[in-house]
C-alpha positions in Angstrom: 68.9 46.2 97.5 71.9 46.9 98.3 74.3 43.7 98.4 77.7 45.5 99.4 79.9 43.7 102.2 80.9 45.0 105.2 84.7 45.9 105.3 84.7 45.5 108.9 85.0 42.6 111.1 82.6 41.9 114.1 83.7 43.0 117.8 80.5 41.6 119.4 79.3 38.9 117.2 76.4 37.7 119.5 75.0 40.8 119.7 75.0 41.2 115.9 73.6 37.6 115.7 70.7 39.0 118.6 69.8 42.1 116.4 69.9 40.8 113.2 66.7 38.9 113.1 65.1 42.1 114.4 65.8 44.0 111.7 62.9 44.7 109.3 62.9 43.6 105.9 65.2 46.2 103.8 62.0 46.9 101.7 60.1 48.0 104.5 63.1 50.5 105.6 63.1 51.9 102.2 59.4 52.5 102.4 59.8 54.1 106.0 62.5 56.3 104.8 60.2 57.2 102.3 57.5 58.0 104.8 59.9 60.6 106.3 60.7 62.2 103.2 57.1 63.1 103.0 56.7 64.2 106.6 59.7 66.1 106.1 58.4 68.9 104.0 57.6 72.0 106.1 54.3 72.6 103.9 52.8 69.2 104.1 53.4 69.5 108.0 51.6 72.9 108.2 48.4 70.9 106.3 48.8 67.6 108.5 48.6 69.8 111.7 45.7 71.9 110.5 44.1 68.4 109.6 44.8 67.0 113.0 42.3 69.9 114.0 39.5 69.5 111.6 38.7 68.0 108.4 39.2 71.1 105.9 38.5 71.8 102.1 41.2 73.0 99.8 39.8 76.4 100.0 39.8 76.9 103.8 43.4 75.3 103.9 44.9 77.7 101.4 43.1 80.9 103.5 44.4 79.2 106.7 47.7 78.5 105.3 48.2 81.6 103.2 48.6 79.2 99.7 47.2 78.9 96.8 44.4 76.5 95.8 46.9 74.8 93.3 49.7 74.4 95.7 47.5 73.0 98.4 45.8 70.5 96.0 49.4 69.5 94.7 50.3 68.9 98.3 47.5 67.1 99.5 47.8 64.9 96.5 51.3 63.6 97.9 50.1 63.4 101.2 47.0 60.9 100.1 49.6 59.1 97.8 51.7 58.5 100.9 48.1 57.4 103.0 48.4 60.1 105.1 45.3 62.2 104.8 41.9 60.9 103.2 39.1 62.6 101.3 35.5 62.8 100.9 33.2 64.4 98.6 30.6 66.1 100.4 28.4 68.4 97.8 30.7 70.3 95.6 33.5 70.1 98.0 36.0 67.6 98.9 37.1 67.6 102.6 40.3 66.3 103.4 41.1 65.0 106.8 44.3 62.6 108.5 43.6 59.0 107.2 44.0 57.7 110.8 44.9 58.1 114.5 48.7 57.1 113.8 49.1 60.2 111.5 48.0 62.3 114.6 50.6 60.1 116.9 53.2 60.5 115.1 52.6 64.4 114.6 51.8 64.7 118.6 54.9 62.6 119.4 57.4 64.3 116.7 56.3 67.7 118.5 56.8 66.4 121.8 60.4 65.4 121.1 61.4 68.7 119.3 60.1 70.4 122.5 61.8 69.0 125.1 
């Protein structure tokens, strides 16, 4: 953790004291930053957007996005470790889907923001 002291004096100390207790723990903010790093990759966004429409297997995702199965698998692993997608084996294939409705909501709100 960063224990550096500010080199400034507060102008509005009351405001600082009001906001300070509302600030999430620093470790949680680092986790949030890592989340956005994962989401900040164009390929992973394309995968998430496809999975927002339907669960899909690696091969279908590779064809849809014009990628290799290896590249898709690598990115899906990153997304799975970040708890953004989940997998389910059906017969010989593994199907991927968004982990929960939060991921869908984040994608939709982000697109809404970009389109404004």
